[in-house]
N, C-alpha and C positions, 0 to 999 in steps of 0.2 A: 638382181631386186633387194629397192633400199628397204631397210627395216623401218617399219615405222613408232614413231613415241609415243608412251603413251598418252600422250595429248592428243597426238594424230588418230590412235586408236578410239578411248574418246568418243572426239567428233563423230570419226566414221560408224562407230554405233548407233549417237544420237538422230545424226541425217539419215542414217538408212543404206550410207555406200558402204559397208562394210558386214552389213547384217549374216551374211556367211560365217561368220566369225561368231553370232551370238552362239549360247549353250543350249543344246537342241531342247531344252525344257522349256525355251521362252516360246514353242512356240503353240504350248498347250495353252497362254495364257491372252488374253487382251490388253494390249496399249493401257485400255482404262482401268483395269484391271491392273497390275504394273505400279502404274503412278499414283494410284490411291492406294495401296501398300507401302509404296514410298514413303508419301506424307506419311501414314498413319504408324507405322513401324520401323521406316527403317531412319526415316529422317533424313534422308536424301534418297539421288538419284540412281535407282536398282543396279542403271547400267555401271556404274563408279565402286559400287561395291563386286557387283561382277567382276571389274576388272582388275579389283584391287591384285590381286595375287593370280596369274593366269598361271604360275604350274599349279594350283590345287583346289580344288574342290569351296568356292566359299563359304563360311557359315555367317549367322544370322549374328555369330558375339563377337566376328572381327566387322559389323559393321559398323559400331558405333563407337560411344561411351557410357552406353548404357552397360548399368551391368543386368549379369542373368536371373534375376529374379523379377529387375522392369519389364525386359523386352517379353518373358512369358506372361508376363501380367497386363501387358500394351496386347499382345496377341491375343490373349481370351477374353480381355474390354472390347477389343473390335472385331473380334472371328467366334469369340465364343471357343477360340480353340486351345486344346490340352496339350501345351510343347513343353508337358515339364521333363521330356528328356531331352530338350535345347544342347545340353553340352555333346560338341560333335557334330549336330544333325546337323546334314548341306541345307544350304539356302534354298532352294529350290524346293528340299521338302518339307520345309515351310511353308513355302511359296503355295505347293500344292494342294496342304491339309486346309489352310485360311479360305483356298478360290474354292477347295466342292463343299467350304459351311456355307462360304455365300451361297452359291447354286443351291442349297437348299433349303436355306432362309427365305 
């Protein structure tokens, strides 16, 4: 079996042909919520962030060029969630907190 390139992996995740490769946490959230979170917080597709490093758990801080303070403020303004413990917090923990807040609002 030939190894897939990063672009092939990303495309497979986008079109659903590699759904088995998605982190288990993905199953907890609707595509609509993840797309909304991507637009509001990540400023890029969540699949790209989760695939950025195959060897470690993705973090929100590794997602882009925003500072930690800006990300904390964006999350609070958009979802009303305190992520002041952001440093080292896995991306999926942030997403989980935001999803829970959205359900209760």
